[in-house]
NUKOL-558425 format. One line per field, with one value per atom (N, C-alpha, C): residue number from 1; residue in one letter; atom name; x, y, z. Coordinates in pm, 1 decimal. Example, Ala and Ser with C-alpha at 12.3 -4.5 7.8 and 13.67 -1.06 7.14 Angstrom:
% residues 2
k <- [1 | 1 | 1 | 2 | 2 | 2] .
r <- [A | A | A | S | S | S] .
a <- [N | CA | C | N | CA | C] .
u <- [1319.0 | 1230.0 | 1320.0 | 1285.0 | 1367.0 | 1290.0] .
v <- [-569.0 | -450.0 | -330.0 | -225.0 | -106.0 | 3.0] .
w <- [780.0 | 780.0 | 780.0 | 708.0 | 714.0 | 787.0] .
This chain:
% residues 124
k <- [1 | 1 | 1 | 2 | 2 | 2 | 3 | 3 | 3 | 4 | 4 | 4 | 5 | 5 | 5 | 6 | 6 | 6 | 7 | 7 | 7 | 8 | 8 | 8 | 9 | 9 | 9 | 10 | 10 | 10 | 11 | 11 | 11 | 12 | 12 | 12 | 13 | 13 | 13 | 14 | 14 | 14 | 15 | 15 | 15 | 16 | 16 | 16 | 17 | 17 | 17 | 18 | 18 | 18 | 19 | 19 | 19 | 20 | 20 | 20 | 21 | 21 | 21 | 22 | 22 | 22 | 23 | 23 | 23 | 24 | 24 | 24 | 25 | 25 | 25 | 26 | 26 | 26 | 27 | 27 | 27 | 28 | 28 | 28 | 29 | 29 | 29 | 30 | 30 | 30 | 31 | 31 | 31 | 32 | 32 | 32 | 33 | 33 | 33 | 34 | 34 | 34 | 35 | 35 | 35 | 36 | 36 | 36 | 37 | 37 | 37 | 38 | 38 | 38 | 39 | 39 | 39 | 40 | 40 | 40 | 41 | 41 | 41 | 42 | 42 | 42 | 43 | 43 | 43 | 44 | 44 | 44 | 45 | 45 | 45 | 46 | 46 | 46 | 47 | 47 | 47 | 48 | 48 | 48 | 49 | 49 | 49 | 50 | 50 | 50 | 51 | 51 | 51 | 52 | 52 | 52 | 53 | 53 | 53 | 54 | 54 | 54 | 55 | 55 | 55 | 56 | 56 | 56 | 57 | 57 | 57 | 58 | 58 | 58 | 59 | 59 | 59 | 60 | 60 | 60 | 61 | 61 | 61 | 62 | 62 | 62 | 63 | 63 | 63 | 64 | 64 | 64 | 65 | 65 | 65 | 66 | 66 | 66 | 67 | 67 | 67 | 68 | 68 | 68 | 69 | 69 | 69 | 70 | 70 | 70 | 71 | 71 | 71 | 72 | 72 | 72 | 73 | 73 | 73 | 74 | 74 | 74 | 75 | 75 | 75 | 76 | 76 | 76 | 77 | 77 | 77 | 78 | 78 | 78 | 79 | 79 | 79 | 80 | 80 | 80 | 81 | 81 | 81 | 82 | 82 | 82 | 83 | 83 | 83 | 84 | 84 | 84 | 85 | 85 | 85 | 86 | 86 | 86 | 87 | 87 | 87 | 88 | 88 | 88 | 89 | 89 | 89 | 90 | 90 | 90 | 91 | 91 | 91 | 92 | 92 | 92 | 93 | 93 | 93 | 94 | 94 | 94 | 95 | 95 | 95 | 96 | 96 | 96 | 97 | 97 | 97 | 98 | 98 | 98 | 99 | 99 | 99 | 100 | 100 | 100 | 101 | 101 | 101 | 102 | 102 | 102 | 103 | 103 | 103 | 104 | 104 | 104 | 105 | 105 | 105 | 106 | 106 | 106 | 107 | 107 | 107 | 108 | 108 | 108 | 109 | 109 | 109 | 110 | 110 | 110 | 111 | 111 | 111 | 112 | 112 | 112 | 113 | 113 | 113 | 114 | 114 | 114 | 115 | 115 | 115 | 116 | 116 | 116 | 117 | 117 | 117 | 118 | 118 | 118 | 119 | 119 | 119 | 120 | 120 | 120 | 121 | 121 | 121 | 122 | 122 | 122 | 123 | 123 | 123 | 124 | 124 | 124] .
r <- [M | M | M | S | S | S | T | T | T | D | D | D | A | A | A | L | L | L | W | W | W | R | R | R | V | V | V | L | L | L | E | E | E | R | R | R | A | A | A | A | A | A | A | A | A | E | E | E | D | D | D | L | L | L | E | E | E | G | G | G | A | A | A | L | L | L | W | W | W | A | A | A | K | K | K | M | M | M | I | I | I | D | D | D | A | A | A | H | H | H | G | G | G | P | P | P | S | S | S | A | A | A | A | A | A | A | A | A | T | T | T | A | A | A | H | H | H | M | M | M | D | D | D | Q | Q | Q | G | G | G | M | M | M | R | R | R | G | G | G | R | R | R | M | M | M | L | L | L | S | S | S | G | G | G | I | I | I | F | F | F | D | D | D | L | L | L | L | L | L | L | L | L | L | L | L | E | E | E | E | E | E | A | A | A | A | A | A | L | L | L | D | D | D | A | A | A | L | L | L | M | M | M | D | D | D | F | F | F | E | E | E | I | I | I | P | P | P | N | N | N | H | H | H | R | R | R | S | S | S | Y | Y | Y | G | G | G | A | A | A | T | T | T | A | A | A | A | A | A | G | G | G | Y | Y | Y | E | E | E | A | A | A | L | L | L | F | F | F | K | K | K | G | G | G | L | L | L | T | T | T | A | A | A | V | V | V | L | L | L | S | S | S | A | A | A | Y | Y | Y | V | V | V | E | E | E | G | G | G | F | F | F | E | E | E | E | E | E | T | T | T | A | A | A | A | A | A | L | L | L | K | K | K | A | A | A | R | R | R | C | C | C | D | D | D | H | H | H | L | L | L | L | L | L | G | G | G | A | A | A | I | I | I | L | L | L | R | R | R | R | R | R | N | N | N | P | P | P] .
a <- [N | CA | C | N | CA | C | N | CA | C | N | CA | C | N | CA | C | N | CA | C | N | CA | C | N | CA | C | N | CA | C | N | CA | C | N | CA | C | N | CA | C | N | CA | C | N | CA | C | N | CA | C | N | CA | C | N | CA | C | N | CA | C | N | CA | C | N | CA | C | N | CA | C | N | CA | C | N | CA | C | N | CA | C | N | CA | C | N | CA | C | N | CA | C | N | CA | C | N | CA | C | N | CA | C | N | CA | C | N | CA | C | N | CA | C | N | CA | C | N | CA | C | N | CA | C | N | CA | C | N | CA | C | N | CA | C | N | CA | C | N | CA | C | N | CA | C | N | CA | C | N | CA | C | N | CA | C | N | CA | C | N | CA | C | N | CA | C | N | CA | C | N | CA | C | N | CA | C | N | CA | C | N | CA | C | N | CA | C | N | CA | C | N | CA | C | N | CA | C | N | CA | C | N | CA | C | N | CA | C | N | CA | C | N | CA | C | N | CA | C | N | CA | C | N | CA | C | N | CA | C | N | CA | C | N | CA | C | N | CA | C | N | CA | C | N | CA | C | N | CA | C | N | CA | C | N | CA | C | N | CA | C | N | CA | C | N | CA | C | N | CA | C | N | CA | C | N | CA | C | N | CA | C | N | CA | C | N | CA | C | N | CA | C | N | CA | C | N | CA | C | N | CA | C | N | CA | C | N | CA | C | N | CA | C | N | CA | C | N | CA | C | N | CA | C | N | CA | C | N | CA | C | N | CA | C | N | CA | C | N | CA | C | N | CA | C | N | CA | C | N | CA | C | N | CA | C | N | CA | C | N | CA | C | N | CA | C | N | CA | C | N | CA | C | N | CA | C | N | CA | C | N | CA | C | N | CA | C | N | CA | C | N | CA | C | N | CA | C | N | CA | C | N | CA | C | N | CA | C | N | CA | C | N | CA | C | N | CA | C | N | CA | C | N | CA | C | N | CA | C | N | CA | C] .
u <- [1918.0 | 1862.5 | 1978.5 | 1937.1 | 2025.3 | 1976.4 | 2095.5 | 2042.4 | 2088.8 | 2182.1 | 2208.7 | 2112.7 | 2050.5 | 1958.9 | 1848.8 | 1811.5 | 1696.0 | 1716.5 | 1826.7 | 1863.8 | 1852.3 | 1932.5 | 1903.8 | 1768.7 | 1655.1 | 1523.8 | 1487.4 | 1498.4 | 1467.2 | 1552.0 | 1628.4 | 1662.1 | 1605.7 | 1570.3 | 1496.4 | 1361.9 | 1295.0 | 1165.1 | 1178.7 | 1281.8 | 1256.3 | 1170.5 | 1266.2 | 1206.8 | 1051.5 | 1016.8 | 833.5 | 733.5 | 636.6 | 502.5 | 471.8 | 612.3 | 542.1 | 429.2 | 411.8 | 307.1 | 195.7 | 174.3 | 28.6 | 14.9 | 105.8 | 99.3 | 83.1 | 148.5 | 112.9 | -41.2 | -49.6 | -142.3 | -292.3 | -267.7 | -404.4 | -401.5 | -289.2 | -268.2 | -334.3 | -273.5 | -333.6 | -509.7 | -539.9 | -681.1 | -711.5 | -700.0 | -774.5 | -765.1 | -678.9 | -616.0 | -724.5 | -751.2 | -843.0 | -898.7 | -972.3 | -1113.2 | -1136.0 | -1095.7 | -1113.7 | -1002.4 | -909.0 | -787.9 | -822.6 | -931.5 | -899.1 | -985.6 | -1031.3 | -1120.4 | -1022.3 | -946.0 | -798.8 | -746.5 | -681.9 | -602.3 | -668.9 | -795.7 | -836.7 | -807.5 | -758.6 | -704.1 | -566.2 | -489.0 | -383.6 | -295.3 | -252.1 | -238.5 | -70.0 | -83.6 | 18.8 | 182.9 | 206.8 | 303.0 | 352.5 | 176.6 | 223.3 | 234.2 | 126.7 | 172.0 | 317.8 | 356.6 | 520.1 | 616.4 | 593.9 | 683.6 | 648.4 | 527.6 | 524.0 | 575.6 | 588.9 | 658.0 | 783.9 | 837.6 | 963.3 | 1008.4 | 923.6 | 957.6 | 923.9 | 850.0 | 845.1 | 928.8 | 1028.5 | 1205.3 | 1268.3 | 1251.8 | 1321.3 | 1318.8 | 1238.2 | 1173.8 | 1248.1 | 1238.6 | 1299.6 | 1447.2 | 1554.7 | 1682.5 | 1751.5 | 1618.9 | 1689.3 | 1738.8 | 1848.2 | 1917.6 | 1773.3 | 1807.5 | 1730.9 | 1700.7 | 1812.6 | 1799.6 | 1737.2 | 1738.2 | 1668.1 | 1532.1 | 1505.5 | 1380.2 | 1299.0 | 1304.7 | 1240.8 | 1217.2 | 1310.6 | 1292.5 | 1180.1 | 1197.6 | 1072.9 | 961.3 | 994.3 | 826.9 | 736.5 | 846.7 | 764.8 | 714.9 | 745.2 | 716.7 | 582.5 | 573.0 | 525.0 | 381.7 | 372.6 | 317.2 | 164.8 | 191.3 | 100.5 | 45.4 | 144.9 | 90.5 | 20.7 | 15.7 | -44.4 | -174.6 | -192.7 | -285.6 | -388.7 | -354.6 | -432.1 | -486.5 | -441.4 | -516.5 | -606.9 | -605.8 | -717.1 | -613.2 | -540.5 | -427.3 | -462.7 | -495.9 | -518.9 | -446.3 | -464.6 | -346.0 | -368.8 | -567.2 | -517.1 | -486.8 | -518.6 | -465.9 | -299.3 | -238.3 | -92.5 | -53.7 | -141.3 | -126.7 | -127.9 | -225.7 | -254.2 | -205.4 | -90.2 | -2.7 | 154.7 | 179.1 | 317.8 | 243.1 | 159.8 | 42.9 | 115.7 | 64.2 | 65.8 | 219.2 | 321.7 | 432.9 | 528.4 | 502.4 | 548.7 | 503.8 | 381.6 | 332.1 | 378.3 | 393.5 | 437.0 | 595.4 | 652.0 | 838.9 | 882.2 | 792.6 | 839.3 | 834.4 | 786.6 | 803.1 | 928.1 | 1014.0 | 1114.9 | 1287.7 | 1211.4 | 1304.3 | 1384.5 | 1470.5 | 1552.4 | 1615.0 | 1575.9 | 1640.2 | 1599.0 | 1671.7 | 1616.5 | 1649.9 | 1786.3 | 1868.3 | 1755.1 | 1693.1 | 1617.8 | 1460.5 | 1425.2 | 1268.4 | 1252.4 | 1413.0 | 1399.3 | 1439.7 | 1501.8 | 1510.4 | 1372.4 | 1361.7 | 1229.0 | 1073.1 | 1087.1 | 987.6 | 1036.4 | 1101.3 | 1176.2 | 1183.8 | 1196.7 | 1234.2 | 1070.4 | 953.4 | 846.9 | 774.7 | 789.6 | 724.5 | 801.3 | 898.5 | 976.9 | 887.3 | 873.3 | 819.2 | 709.5 | 609.8 | 482.8 | 478.4 | 560.1 | 576.9 | 562.5 | 661.4 | 742.8 | 590.6 | 538.5 | 439.9 | 326.6 | 279.6 | 142.1 | 210.3 | 322.6 | 355.6 | 355.6 | 343.7 | 311.8 | 135.0 | 30.1 | -86.1 | -112.8 | -123.4 | -185.0 | -339.0] .
v <- [3455.3 | 3494.5 | 3530.9 | 3628.4 | 3633.0 | 3533.3 | 3389.1 | 3325.1 | 3412.8 | 3482.7 | 3556.7 | 3637.6 | 3698.3 | 3775.6 | 3731.1 | 3620.1 | 3529.8 | 3456.0 | 3396.3 | 3336.6 | 3420.9 | 3583.5 | 3682.7 | 3711.1 | 3679.2 | 3706.7 | 3603.5 | 3514.9 | 3390.6 | 3335.6 | 3395.9 | 3409.4 | 3483.0 | 3625.8 | 3711.3 | 3637.3 | 3589.5 | 3527.5 | 3388.6 | 3331.4 | 3178.8 | 3192.1 | 3325.4 | 3343.2 | 3333.3 | 3369.0 | 3417.1 | 3271.4 | 3300.8 | 3204.6 | 3250.8 | 3157.1 | 3256.4 | 3141.2 | 2975.7 | 2902.3 | 2971.2 | 2997.5 | 3065.1 | 3156.5 | 3289.3 | 3396.7 | 3329.7 | 3274.4 | 3200.3 | 3149.3 | 3060.8 | 2984.0 | 3085.0 | 3164.4 | 3299.5 | 3355.7 | 3434.6 | 3513.9 | 3466.1 | 3282.5 | 3218.1 | 3210.3 | 3162.3 | 3173.2 | 3297.5 | 3391.9 | 3539.7 | 3532.2 | 3515.0 | 3579.2 | 3422.2 | 3348.8 | 3238.9 | 3142.6 | 3142.5 | 3094.1 | 2951.7 | 2901.0 | 2710.6 | 2695.2 | 2804.6 | 2706.2 | 2644.1 | 2686.9 | 2655.8 | 2501.7 | 2449.1 | 2353.8 | 2264.6 | 2321.8 | 2238.0 | 2212.2 | 2273.5 | 2249.6 | 2224.7 | 2181.6 | 2129.6 | 1973.0 | 1918.0 | 1796.8 | 1760.6 | 1926.6 | 1901.5 | 1951.2 | 1874.6 | 1930.8 | 2008.5 | 2084.7 | 2183.4 | 2133.4 | 1995.2 | 1935.3 | 1914.5 | 1881.2 | 1880.2 | 2018.2 | 2107.8 | 2238.9 | 2281.7 | 2240.3 | 2303.0 | 2225.8 | 2127.4 | 2040.8 | 2120.3 | 2102.5 | 2219.6 | 2339.7 | 2424.0 | 2572.9 | 2518.0 | 2439.3 | 2360.5 | 2374.4 | 2318.2 | 2274.0 | 2369.8 | 2475.4 | 2614.0 | 2690.5 | 2656.3 | 2739.7 | 2697.9 | 2532.0 | 2459.4 | 2539.8 | 2515.6 | 2608.3 | 2739.7 | 2815.4 | 2958.6 | 2895.0 | 2824.6 | 2825.1 | 2745.8 | 2664.2 | 2503.6 | 2615.9 | 2511.5 | 2554.0 | 2475.6 | 2554.0 | 2512.3 | 2339.1 | 2280.6 | 2161.9 | 2044.9 | 2090.4 | 2041.2 | 2091.8 | 2180.0 | 2246.3 | 2191.3 | 2183.0 | 2110.3 | 1978.9 | 1877.6 | 1744.8 | 1764.6 | 1849.0 | 1822.2 | 1889.6 | 1977.9 | 2037.9 | 1951.0 | 1865.9 | 1763.9 | 1648.5 | 1611.7 | 1505.1 | 1598.8 | 1705.7 | 1755.6 | 1787.9 | 1896.6 | 1935.5 | 1870.2 | 1703.1 | 1634.8 | 1569.7 | 1544.1 | 1506.4 | 1565.3 | 1726.6 | 1807.9 | 1809.6 | 1830.3 | 1833.0 | 1706.2 | 1616.4 | 1477.8 | 1527.7 | 1613.0 | 1674.2 | 1782.0 | 1833.7 | 1919.1 | 2069.9 | 2078.4 | 2220.1 | 2267.7 | 2408.7 | 2474.1 | 2586.2 | 2650.2 | 2761.3 | 2863.9 | 2893.2 | 3006.9 | 2997.4 | 2856.8 | 2826.9 | 2858.8 | 2811.1 | 2878.3 | 2983.8 | 3060.7 | 3203.0 | 3284.0 | 3247.1 | 3315.2 | 3271.1 | 3124.5 | 3078.6 | 3183.9 | 3223.0 | 3273.0 | 3437.9 | 3468.9 | 3637.8 | 3598.3 | 3501.8 | 3504.9 | 3492.8 | 3443.9 | 3403.6 | 3563.1 | 3609.5 | 3745.3 | 3839.5 | 3852.2 | 3972.3 | 3956.6 | 3783.2 | 3759.5 | 3776.9 | 3715.0 | 3725.1 | 3927.3 | 3948.2 | 4108.4 | 4200.3 | 4162.3 | 4204.7 | 4187.6 | 4098.8 | 4096.7 | 4173.7 | 4221.4 | 4228.5 | 4367.8 | 4392.3 | 4493.4 | 4567.9 | 4619.1 | 4676.8 | 4640.6 | 4708.0 | 4670.7 | 4530.0 | 4520.9 | 4373.8 | 4281.1 | 4248.9 | 4190.0 | 4174.2 | 4309.4 | 4288.9 | 4244.2 | 4263.6 | 4215.9 | 4066.9 | 4026.3 | 3884.2 | 3792.6 | 3825.9 | 3786.1 | 3786.7 | 3908.2 | 3964.1 | 3858.7 | 3842.8 | 3778.4 | 3623.5 | 3595.3 | 3429.5 | 3380.7 | 3467.1 | 3452.7 | 3398.9 | 3498.0 | 3517.5 | 3431.0 | 3400.2 | 3289.6 | 3146.1 | 3080.8 | 2988.8 | 2991.9 | 3049.4 | 3034.2 | 3062.9 | 3113.7 | 3123.5 | 2917.7 | 2888.9 | 2787.0 | 2640.3 | 2702.5 | 2591.6 | 2622.1 | 2728.4 | 2753.3 | 2644.8 | 2720.0 | 2641.3 | 2490.5 | 2419.5 | 2308.0 | 2242.4 | 2333.6 | 2353.8 | 2232.9 | 2322.2 | 2293.2 | 2256.0] .
w <- [5124.3 | 5255.9 | 5380.1 | 5441.3 | 5551.7 | 5689.1 | 5670.5 | 5815.0 | 5929.9 | 5924.9 | 6055.6 | 6109.0 | 6013.4 | 6055.2 | 6137.4 | 6066.1 | 6068.0 | 6202.1 | 6276.0 | 6352.8 | 6504.5 | 6467.8 | 6536.0 | 6582.2 | 6489.8 | 6502.7 | 6645.4 | 6602.0 | 6645.6 | 6796.7 | 6787.5 | 6937.0 | 7011.9 | 6988.4 | 7103.0 | 7092.6 | 7039.7 | 7058.3 | 7108.9 | 7122.8 | 7187.9 | 7344.1 | 7416.5 | 7543.8 | 7556.0 | 7458.9 | 7451.5 | 7438.2 | 7422.9 | 7425.4 | 7293.4 | 7189.5 | 7021.1 | 6970.5 | 7028.5 | 7000.0 | 6998.6 | 7080.5 | 7124.3 | 7066.1 | 7058.9 | 6992.2 | 6823.2 | 6756.3 | 6607.7 | 6590.9 | 6666.8 | 6656.8 | 6644.7 | 6748.3 | 6756.4 | 6606.2 | 6594.3 | 6465.2 | 6342.4 | 6381.0 | 6215.7 | 6225.5 | 6335.3 | 6360.2 | 6326.1 | 6368.1 | 6348.4 | 6216.4 | 6115.5 | 5993.1 | 5907.8 | 5927.4 | 5864.4 | 5996.5 | 6011.2 | 6094.9 | 6055.9 | 5955.5 | 5957.3 | 5985.3 | 6042.6 | 6081.3 | 6222.8 | 6288.5 | 6437.7 | 6424.1 | 6317.5 | 6353.3 | 6267.3 | 6162.5 | 6086.7 | 6181.8 | 6301.8 | 6444.0 | 6580.1 | 6548.4 | 6677.2 | 6751.1 | 6650.5 | 6704.1 | 6754.5 | 6777.8 | 6793.4 | 6917.9 | 7012.5 | 7144.9 | 7170.9 | 7280.4 | 7248.0 | 7257.4 | 7261.2 | 7200.0 | 7057.5 | 7012.0 | 6833.6 | 6778.8 | 6845.1 | 6791.9 | 6836.5 | 6953.4 | 6942.9 | 6856.8 | 6767.2 | 6732.0 | 6580.2 | 6526.1 | 6401.5 | 6376.0 | 6536.9 | 6527.2 | 6515.5 | 6572.2 | 6533.0 | 6391.5 | 6316.7 | 6217.6 | 6044.8 | 6172.3 | 6085.6 | 6088.6 | 6213.3 | 6231.9 | 6106.2 | 6113.6 | 6022.6 | 5886.0 | 5868.6 | 5699.6 | 5714.8 | 5778.9 | 5800.1 | 5765.3 | 5813.2 | 5818.4 | 5697.8 | 5673.4 | 5554.4 | 5405.0 | 5387.8 | 5249.0 | 5151.4 | 5020.5 | 4893.2 | 4870.9 | 4829.8 | 4852.5 | 4958.4 | 5059.5 | 5170.9 | 5204.7 | 5176.1 | 5177.3 | 5066.2 | 4959.3 | 4815.4 | 4886.2 | 4938.4 | 4965.0 | 5061.6 | 5159.6 | 5283.0 | 5226.3 | 5140.1 | 5106.2 | 5014.6 | 4918.8 | 4871.1 | 4922.5 | 5042.4 | 5093.0 | 5216.4 | 5270.1 | 5400.0 | 5338.2 | 5213.2 | 5115.3 | 5120.7 | 5043.6 | 5019.2 | 5131.5 | 5213.0 | 5378.3 | 5463.2 | 5435.7 | 5488.6 | 5447.2 | 5282.2 | 5198.4 | 5226.3 | 5323.0 | 5348.0 | 5508.5 | 5525.2 | 5667.3 | 5665.8 | 5494.2 | 5487.6 | 5475.5 | 5477.4 | 5481.6 | 5334.7 | 5346.3 | 5242.5 | 5207.5 | 5052.6 | 5014.0 | 5109.6 | 5176.1 | 5251.1 | 5377.0 | 5434.0 | 5577.6 | 5596.4 | 5485.0 | 5460.8 | 5446.3 | 5396.9 | 5390.8 | 5531.1 | 5551.2 | 5742.2 | 5803.1 | 5779.6 | 5888.4 | 5843.0 | 5722.7 | 5753.2 | 5733.7 | 5732.9 | 5791.6 | 5921.9 | 6005.7 | 6138.3 | 6170.0 | 6090.5 | 6181.0 | 6144.5 | 6060.0 | 6003.2 | 6127.8 | 6127.5 | 6241.6 | 6398.5 | 6416.0 | 6561.2 | 6548.8 | 6450.6 | 6461.6 | 6435.7 | 6369.5 | 6334.7 | 6479.7 | 6592.1 | 6741.4 | 6771.9 | 6737.4 | 6755.0 | 6657.4 | 6562.8 | 6444.2 | 6511.5 | 6481.0 | 6535.9 | 6374.6 | 6317.7 | 6213.4 | 6044.5 | 5972.5 | 5792.6 | 5786.7 | 5804.5 | 5758.7 | 5803.5 | 5941.2 | 5972.6 | 5907.7 | 5902.1 | 5832.0 | 5732.4 | 5624.2 | 5517.8 | 5499.2 | 5567.1 | 5564.3 | 5609.3 | 5716.7 | 5741.6 | 5682.2 | 5604.4 | 5488.7 | 5370.9 | 5318.4 | 5172.6 | 5197.5 | 5333.4 | 5360.7 | 5396.8 | 5448.3 | 5437.3 | 5334.2 | 5216.0 | 5117.3 | 5020.2 | 5019.1 | 4908.6 | 4995.7 | 5091.3 | 5154.6 | 5101.9 | 5161.1 | 5110.2 | 4969.3 | 4850.9 | 4764.3 | 4694.0 | 4715.8 | 4720.1 | 4761.5 | 4903.4 | 4941.8 | 4820.7 | 4744.4 | 4689.7 | 4542.4 | 4503.8 | 4358.2 | 4354.4 | 4538.8 | 4532.3 | 4504.5 | 4514.3 | 4486.7 | 4622.5 | 4750.4 | 4856.8 | 4887.7] .
């Protein structure tokens, strides 16, 4: 994983309204996400976006421990495989606007694919 390439993308994206753009893309990709996230206020969505950014940058041991805790927790709130797929599709689409060059494109795609695979292996 190229952490430096991901950092560059996130630094460029940090000044924008990523939270609104991400949730809109996710809901466009998976309609039930609207109902599943209706209880969330802007602060909660912002904290979740921060957590997603943490996932992009965490080392594997920490990532595994976090996912082992969070996936069952989110399952209890109704998270589904289709919802996670929509989330990472939306994340990739939104962050792709801030990508410059092949290294960043490859790093973003590889990391999002890796994270989604790790989530799906835990049967959300």
